[in-house]
C-alpha positions in Angstrom: 353.2 -63.3 134.7 356.9 -64.0 134.9 357.3 -67.3 135.2 360.4 -69.9 136.2 360.3 -73.6 135.7 362.4 -75.7 137.7 362.8 -79.0 135.7 361.8 -77.2 132.2 364.3 -79.1 130.4 362.4 -81.8 130.8 359.2 -83.5 129.3 356.6 -82.3 132.0 358.7 -79.2 132.3 359.6 -78.8 128.8 356.1 -79.4 127.6 354.4 -77.3 130.9 357.5 -74.4 129.4 356.3 -74.5 125.6 352.2 -74.2 126.6 352.8 -71.1 129.1 354.9 -69.3 126.9 352.7 -69.9 124.2 349.8 -68.5 126.6 351.8 -65.3 126.6 353.7 -65.9 129.9 357.1 -64.5 130.3 358.8 -68.0 130.6 362.3 -68.7 131.7 364.1 -72.6 131.9 365.7 -73.8 135.4 367.5 -77.1 135.5 371.1 -78.5 136.0 371.9 -78.6 132.3 370.5 -76.1 129.2 367.9 -77.8 127.3 368.8 -79.9 124.6 369.9 -78.2 121.1 366.5 -78.5 118.9 364.1 -78.9 121.6 361.6 -76.0 121.1 363.0 -75.0 125.0 366.5 -74.0 123.9 364.8 -70.8 122.8 363.5 -69.8 126.0 365.8 -68.2 128.6 368.2 -69.8 131.3 368.7 -70.0 134.8 371.3 -73.8 135.8 370.5 -74.9 139.5 370.6 -77.5 141.4 367.7 -77.2 143.9 368.9 -80.4 145.7 372.6 -79.4 145.7 371.0 -75.8 146.9 372.7 -73.3 144.5 370.0 -71.3 144.0 370.1 -68.1 145.7 367.0 -65.7 146.4 368.7 -63.3 144.1 367.6 -65.7 141.2 364.1 -66.2 142.2 363.2 -63.1 143.3 362.8 -61.5 139.4 359.7 -64.2 138.8 356.0 -63.7 139.7 355.6 -67.5 139.8 357.6 -70.7 139.8 356.7 -74.2 138.4 358.7 -76.8 140.2 358.9 -80.0 137.7 362.1 -81.2 139.3 361.5 -83.6 142.6 363.2 -87.4 142.0 361.9 -90.2 141.2 362.7 -94.1 141.0 364.6 -93.5 137.7 367.0 -91.5 139.6 367.7 -93.9 142.0 371.2 -95.7 141.7 371.5 -99.7 142.1 372.6 -100.3 145.4 371.5 -96.8 146.8 369.5 -96.4 149.8 366.3 -95.3 149.2 365.3 -93.6 152.6 368.3 -92.2 152.5 367.8 -90.6 148.7 364.0 -89.4 149.3 364.5 -87.6 152.4 367.1 -85.7 150.7 366.1 -85.3 147.3 362.5 -84.8 148.4 361.6 -84.2 151.6 364.3 -82.0 152.2 365.6 -80.0 149.3 362.4 -79.3 147.6 360.1 -77.7 150.5 363.8 -75.9 151.2 363.2 -74.6 147.6 359.8 -73.7 148.1 360.6 -71.9 151.2 363.5 -70.1 149.4 361.0 -68.7 146.5 358.8 -67.6 149.3 362.4 -65.8 151.2 362.5 -64.3 147.4 359.6 -62.8 147.3 357.8 -65.1 144.6 354.2 -65.0 145.0 352.4 -68.0 143.4 354.2 -71.4 143.3 352.6 -74.9 141.8 354.5 -78.2 143.0 354.5 -81.1 140.5 353.8 -84.7 142.7 352.6 -87.8 141.8 349.1 -89.2 142.5 350.2 -92.1 144.3 349.5 -91.0 147.6 345.9 -89.7 146.9 344.7 -92.3 144.6 346.0 -95.2 147.1 346.6 -93.9 150.0 347.4 -98.1 151.1 350.5 -98.3 149.4 352.3 -95.3 151.0 353.0 -97.6 154.2 356.0 -99.0 154.1 357.5 -97.3 150.0 360.1 -94.3 150.8 359.5 -92.8 147.6 355.6 -92.4 148.2 355.9 -91.1 151.1 358.4 -88.8 150.4 355.8 -87.4 147.9 353.0 -87.1 150.3 355.5 -85.4 153.0 356.7 -83.0 150.5 352.8 -82.6 149.0 352.3 -81.7 153.0 355.7 -79.3 153.6 355.2 -77.2 150.4 351.5 -76.8 150.8 352.6 -75.4 154.4 354.4 -72.6 153.0 351.4 -71.1 152.1 351.1 -67.6 153.6 349.0 -64.5 152.6 352.1 -63.2 150.0 353.2 -67.1 149.1 350.5 -69.5 147.5 351.4 -73.3 147.1 348.9 -75.3 144.6 350.2 -79.0 144.2 349.0 -81.1 141.3 349.3 -84.8 141.7 349.2 -86.2 138.2 349.6 -90.1 137.3 351.4 -91.7 134.9 352.5 -89.0 132.1 352.7 -89.7 128.5 354.3 -86.9 126.2 356.7 -86.0 123.4 358.3 -83.0 122.4 360.1 -82.1 119.3 364.0 -83.4 119.5 363.5 -84.6 123.2 364.6 -88.2 123.8 362.8 -90.7 126.1 364.4 -93.9 126.2 361.4 -95.4 127.7 358.8 -94.0 124.6 361.3 -94.7 122.4 361.6 -98.3 123.2 357.5 -98.9 124.0 357.2 -97.4 120.5 360.0 -100.4 119.2 358.2 -102.5 120.9 354.9 -101.9 119.1 356.6 -102.3 116.1 358.0 -105.2 117.0 361.6 -104.1 116.6 362.4 -105.0 120.5 363.0 -109.3 120.0 364.4 -110.0 123.0 360.7 -109.4 124.7 357.4 -111.2 123.9 354.6 -110.0 122.9 352.3 -110.1 125.8 350.5 -107.1 128.5 350.7 -107.7 131.7 347.5 -107.6 133.9 346.5 -104.8 136.1 346.2 -100.9 135.0 346.9 -97.3 136.0 345.4 -93.7 135.2 347.1 -92.0 132.1 347.5 -88.5 131.8 348.9 -86.3 128.6 351.5 -83.8 129.4 350.0 -81.1 127.2 346.5 -81.7 129.5 348.9 -81.5 132.9 350.4 -78.4 131.3 346.9 -76.9 131.1 346.4 -77.6 134.4 349.4 -76.3 135.6 348.3 -73.0 134.2 345.0 -73.3 135.7 346.1 -74.2 139.2 348.6 -70.5 138.3 346.2 -68.6 137.4 343.1 -70.1 139.5 344.1 -73.0 141.7 343.2 -72.5 145.6 346.0 -71.6 147.7 347.0 -74.9 149.5 345.0 -77.3 148.2 346.2 -80.5 146.4 344.6 -81.2 143.0 344.4 -85.1 142.3 344.5 -84.7 138.2 344.5 -86.9 135.6 342.7 -88.4 132.3 341.9 -92.2 131.5 341.9 -95.2 133.3 343.6 -97.5 130.7 344.4 -101.9 131.8 348.3 -102.2 131.1 347.0 -104.4 127.7 344.7 -101.2 126.8 347.5 -99.4 126.8 350.3 -101.3 124.9 347.0 -101.9 122.6 347.0 -98.3 121.7 350.8 -98.0 120.9 350.5 -101.4 118.7 347.7 -99.5 116.9 349.4 -96.0 116.2 352.4 -98.1 115.0 350.5 -100.3 112.6 350.7 -103.7 114.0 347.9 -106.1 113.8 349.2 -108.9 115.8 347.3 -110.1 119.0 348.6 -109.2 122.3 348.2 -111.9 124.7 347.0 -111.0 128.6 349.9 -113.0 130.8 350.0 -112.7 134.5 353.5 -111.7 134.7 355.7 -108.8 134.9 356.8 -107.3 132.1 360.0 -105.2 131.2 358.8 -102.4 130.1 356.1 -101.8 132.1 356.0 -101.3 136.0 353.4 -100.3 138.7 353.6 -100.1 142.5 350.2 -101.5 142.7 351.9 -104.7 141.8 351.1 -107.4 138.8 347.3 -107.3 138.4 346.7 -104.4 140.8 344.8 -101.0 139.1 345.0 -97.6 140.3 341.8 -96.2 138.7 340.3 -92.9 139.8 337.9 -90.3 138.3 339.2 -86.6 138.4 337.2 -84.7 140.3 334.7 -82.8 137.3 334.6 -79.2 139.3 338.7 -79.5 140.0 339.4 -80.6 136.5 337.3 -78.0 134.9 338.6 -75.0 137.6 342.1 -76.1 136.1 340.8 -76.4 132.5 342.4 -79.3 131.2 341.8 -81.8 128.0 340.2 -85.1 129.1 340.5 -88.0 126.5 343.5 -87.0 125.2 345.6 -90.4 125.1 345.0 -92.0 121.9 345.8 -88.5 120.5 349.2 -88.7 122.4 350.2 -92.3 121.5 349.6 -91.7 118.1 352.1 -88.3 119.0 355.1 -90.9 120.4 354.9 -93.1 117.9 355.3 -90.8 114.9 358.2 -89.1 116.9 360.1 -92.6 118.0 359.4 -95.1 115.6 361.8 -96.2 113.2 361.7 -96.4 109.8 
């Protein structure tokens, strides 16, 4: 299958692109900037484009059988002082369905949208949160574009963990250094609460499964393990060889955030039949955290 991975220069899209290429698909990456040198994605074909600015054309997309969209905006992209409602409306609610509509016009037959788990796993958080609401609206809008000639599947993953050789990740680097005791300005503790976690390797497998076997017009809630933030940080400390105790405190942590609020949890168990259909691995978190620490640890 000839596949375009939009956002393929990043962590989620990059992992998906490499997995699809290794599975024998003809993969091209699309992003605003080429993949970083030294990353495995830099060996793939590249198309430059910005879906928010609308720079893609139908001609750009007409060569592909399928599109994987892994470029939607999240809170990391929101600038300080920016109007959140206006930003999510423009960057997600308007721009993402517009891109999928263009793909349908261009003759693309299959598309996978990578969304977010909040509106499926914790629907009570939708009201009053413009970001989560934008994800819910995008999910509905892209699925509504499904037709006899254009099958759209949404995958809604939880907190993602992963590492791609050569790809920088300041957040994972900082958590790794924290686990090594190299962030002295942040006290050693874990906040209460927790979420479901998933590896980028598992999600890449689910993306291929969605392309090949997913039911068009469906949203799949995907995930792996429910971990408290104490367990999450504990896994990083263990991988870093740090045996110091981690106190559990009822206070916010500068390296961890959750829309569930302090002490809140967003736990769920993925549907077993859906996980089998999509064909993704489970129990992959410990291995992934070890991989992250190995890549970002300081000597």
